[in-house]
N, C-alpha and C positions, 0 to 999 in steps of 0.2 A: 721153751722159747716160742715155738709156733703157737701154742695156746695163748701165751701172753700177747703176741702180735695180733692174733685174731680178736682177742678181747679189746685191745686198743682200737682196732679198726671198727669194731662194733660200737664202741663208745663214741668215736668220731661221727659215725652215721647217725647215732641217736641225738647228739648235741647239735649237729648242723642245722636241723630244722628250728631248734630253739634259738640259735644265733640269728638265723635268717628272720625268724618271727619277731625278734627283739627290735629289728630296725623299724623306726617310726613310719607308719603308713600315712604319709603326708604328700600333698601335691599342690602345685599352683597352676590354675587355669588362667591363661591370658587370652583375652578375646577382643575382637573388633566387630564392627557391623555398621551398616549404613554409611560406608565410606563415600559413596556417591561419585565415584570417578576422580576424587581429589588426590593429587600426588604431592602438592606443595602445601605450605602452611597457609593460613586463612588470609594473610596480608593485612591483618588488622593493625591499626596504628599503635595500639597498646597491647602488649603480650600476645603477639601472633602465635597461634597454636596449630599443630598438625604437621602433616608431611611425612612422606615415606622415609626420607633421610633421617628424621628424628626417630621414627618408629624403629628403624633398624638399630640405632644406638640403644634405645630403651630396652628392646628385647634382648640384646646382647648383655646389657647390664643385669637384667633379671636372671638370665641363665648363669651368669658368672657367680651369682649368690650360691649356686649349688642346689641340689634337690631336684625332684621330678617336676618338669614343666611341660604343659600341653598348650599349644597355640591353636586357636580356632577362629573362624570368621562366620558371622551369622548371615552373610549375604548382602545383596544390594551394594556390592563393592565397586562395580566397574563403570557405571554411567550415571550422570546427574539426573536424567529423566528419560522417559520413553522416546522423547523427540531429539535427544542429544547425540544420537549416533552419527549424524552427518556433520557435527561441529568439527572445526579444525583440531587435529591431533586426538580426537576422541578415541579412535581405535588404538592409536599408539599408546595412549595413556592406559587404556584397559589392558593392553598386552604387557606394559611395564608393571602394572599392579599385579597381574597374575604371576609374572616372572619373579617379582620380589616377594610375594606371599609364599611362593615355593622356596625361595632362598631363605626366608625367615624361619622356615621349618613349620609352616602352617599345616596341620594334619588334615583339616577338612574345611570346606566352605559350603554353606547352603546356597541353593539357586534361588535368588530373588528376582522379582519382576525387572529390576534395573540391571540385572546381569544378562538378560536375554534381548537387549535392544538390537543386537546384530544377529539374533537367532541362535538356535541350539547348535548349529553346525560350527559357528565361530567359537563358542565356548568349548565344545568338545575338541575341536582341533587345537585350540590354544592350550588345553590341559592334557592332551593325549599322552604325553611322556612325563607328566608331572607325578610326583609322589603325593602331592596334595589331592585328596579326594573331593570331587564336586558332587554334592549329594542332594537328592530330592526323593522322598518316599512316595510322593503323590502326584508327580508330573507324568503325564502320558501324552503320546502323540494322537493323531486323528484316529488311529486304529486301536487305541487303548493300550498300547505297549509302553512300558516304562522307558523314560528317556535317560535317566541317570541312576547310579547306584543309590539304594535306599539308605545304607548305613555303612559304617566302617568300625573296626575294633582297633584301638591304639593302645599298645602296651608301653607304659612309661615306668621304668625301673620297678617292675614287679606288679604294678597296678594296671588293671585293664579297664579302659574307658570305652563304652559303646556310644557312638555318635550317630545321630539320625538327622537327616536334612528334611525340611518341609518348605513348600512353596505355597503361594496364595491359592485359594479355591477359585474355580471358574477359569475363564479364558485368560491366560497369562500373556500369550503371544500368539500370532497366527498359527493355527494348527497345534497349539500347545495348551493343554487343559490341566488344571489342578483338581484332583479329586478331594473329597472331604478330608481334612488333615487329621482329625482326631482318630478315626479308626486306623488310618495308615500309620500314625505314630505309635499307637498302642500295640498293634500287631508286630511292628518291627522291634519295639522296646522289649516286648515279651520274648521274642525270639532271641534277642541279645542276652537277656538274663538267663533263659533256660538252656539255650544251645551253646552260647559263647561264654557263659559264666563271668560276665563282666562285673566289676565292682561298682561302677557308676554309669548311669545313662544320662547323656546330655542331648537335648534336642536343639538344633540350630533352626530357629523358626523365622523364616523370612515372611512373616504374616503381619497384618494390621494388629495393633495393640489389643483391640477387643477380641479378635480371634485368638490371640496368644493367651489372653486371660481365660477364655473359655476352654482352651486346650489344657491349661494348667489345672482347671477345676475338674476336667473330665477324664484325665489320664490315670487317675487313681494312683497306685503305688508303682506303676510301671516306669515312671520317669522321675529323675532326681532334679534336674535343672533344665530350664528352657531359656535360651538366649535369643532375644527377639530383635528383629530389624524390619523396617519398612518405611517409617515416617521420618527417620532421623531424629528420634527423641533425645533430649538431653539426658545426661547420666542421672540415675535415681537410685532408690534403695531397692534391696531385694524384697520381693513380695511373695510370701508363702501362701500357696493355694492348696490346702490339703497336704499331700505328701510333697508335691513338686514346688520348686522355687522359681519364680519368674524374674528374669534379669533384663533390663534394657542394655543395649550394647554401645551407647554413645552416638555421636553425630559427626558426620563429615570428616572422619579420621582425626579428630582433635584429641581423642583419648584412647587409652588402652584399658579395658576392664581387667581387674585382677581379683580372682577368687581363690582365696587360700583355704584349702580343704584338709581336714583331719579325718582319716577313715579308721581310727582305732576301734570305734564302737559299731553300732548297727542302727537300723531304723532311719527315720527322717533326719535330715541335717538340721542342727540347731544353729540359728543365726546369732553369732556372738555380738554383732553390731546392735541388736535389739537392746542389749543391756546398756550399751553406751548411749543410745538414743533415749532410753528410759532415764538415765542420769541427767541428760541435758533437759529433758522434759520436766524433770523434778525441779530444776532451778526456776524455770518459768512458772511452774505451778505454785511454788512457794511465794513468788512475787504476787501472783493473783490472789492467793489466800490472804496475804498481808493486807492488800488493798481492800479486799472484802471485809476483813475485820475492822479496818479503819472506817469504812463506810457504815458498817453496822453500829459501831460505837457512836457515830455522829447522827445516825438516823433517829428521828423523833416520831415519824408516822408508823403506826402498828403494822399496816399492810406492807410498807416498805421493809420493816424489820423482819417480818415473816419471810418475805421473798429473799432477803439477804441471808437469813438463817438457812433456808433450803439450799440456796446456792453454795453457801459455805460448807454445808454437810456433803453436798455432791463433790466439791473440790477436795475435801478431806478424804472421802472414800477413794477418789481417783488417786490421791497422793499415796495412799497405802498400796494400791496396785502397782504404781511405778516403783515404790520402794522395794516391793517383793521382786519385781522383774529386774530391777537394777542390781540387786544384791544376791539374787539366787544364782549360784554357780551352775554351769551346765552339768547334766547327768554324765558321769564318767563313762557310761556305756553308750553315749550318743556320739554320732558323727557330728562334726562342727564345720561351719563355714564363716568366712569373713570377706565381705565384698568391699573393694575400693576402686577408684578410677585414677589412673595415672595420666596427668595432663602432659601433652607433648608441647610444652611451652618453651620459651627462650632458654631456660636453664638446661634443656636437653640438647646436646650438641648434634648438629647435622653430621651424618657420615659424608665426608667430603666428595668421595667418588660418586656416590649415588646422588648427591646434591647437584653435581654437574649435569647428570643425565636428566634430572627433574627440571632443571632450569631451561634445558633445550625445548621441553614440551610445555612448560608452564612458567613463562617469564615472570619476574617480580611484579606484584600487583594484580595478578590474575587469579589469586586465591578466592575462596568462596566469600 
């Protein structure tokens, strides 16, 4: 009997890793950036978007779907501009933003230039007791000492995310200097991979877009995703730069980025939306090919016909490329990503209690 019990116990120990390994390695990354001190919706006459009260509702809805969720912010969240610190309610809005980002379960925020309008002491004091990590791997004081943590590791249902923060290079605020971001990011990302054994490395880059593009090109395979904030860029597509994928983070709190990840495979992430874009591009290309054929049939001048034939050949070649891209399934051994942006429009209900607090600091019509 003892032998049988021991065999059963051994069998359970052997099977448990298999059962655990069978669980899908998937996660959803929800991110914001370039909020610019906004706490209310935009006040637009048609389809007003944004606001903390709606963001709270949407994040709760996403979590209710189940599965691992990680919430991050790419920085420049707290103030509209470097000159806005003295505006009425500016500090109170910044404090409410930090409080609610913490309440939303935001794991980390990068330090952007518009987060230091009231200085590093304000930001450190306001986040001293928060679980949300305020990160910058390259900001130093006048003595060259780091001002914030460089990175954090977030475990989400068995998946380990390494998150690095970056700030602009040069003087960011009085007595605050950003060192070159690329070496800072690479060093910290390498440490996270080698020492912390993370599954994914995300850089929250509060950098100008050209600097973020250069970062994506130069980090090699150390970084998987770069979420950028600085200019309040509108939502766009994911841009693959070598191994890393560069993501805009939205503008003025009107959207929440949603990155759906599958980590079943290895290597660079494959962008599933590329196939969808290829199929859409194929429709437009077919229309252009049809028009070119009609023009060719009607052309009488030999030079015009040759030009149209060359153009048609190029279009036909491009069509085959889009067909291949649109129909080619991703390699089963690859990790995959799918980016979308969730608009905080009128169809997302305001959280009533938070809406009351927002209205006290941002009366109707004061949106961006």
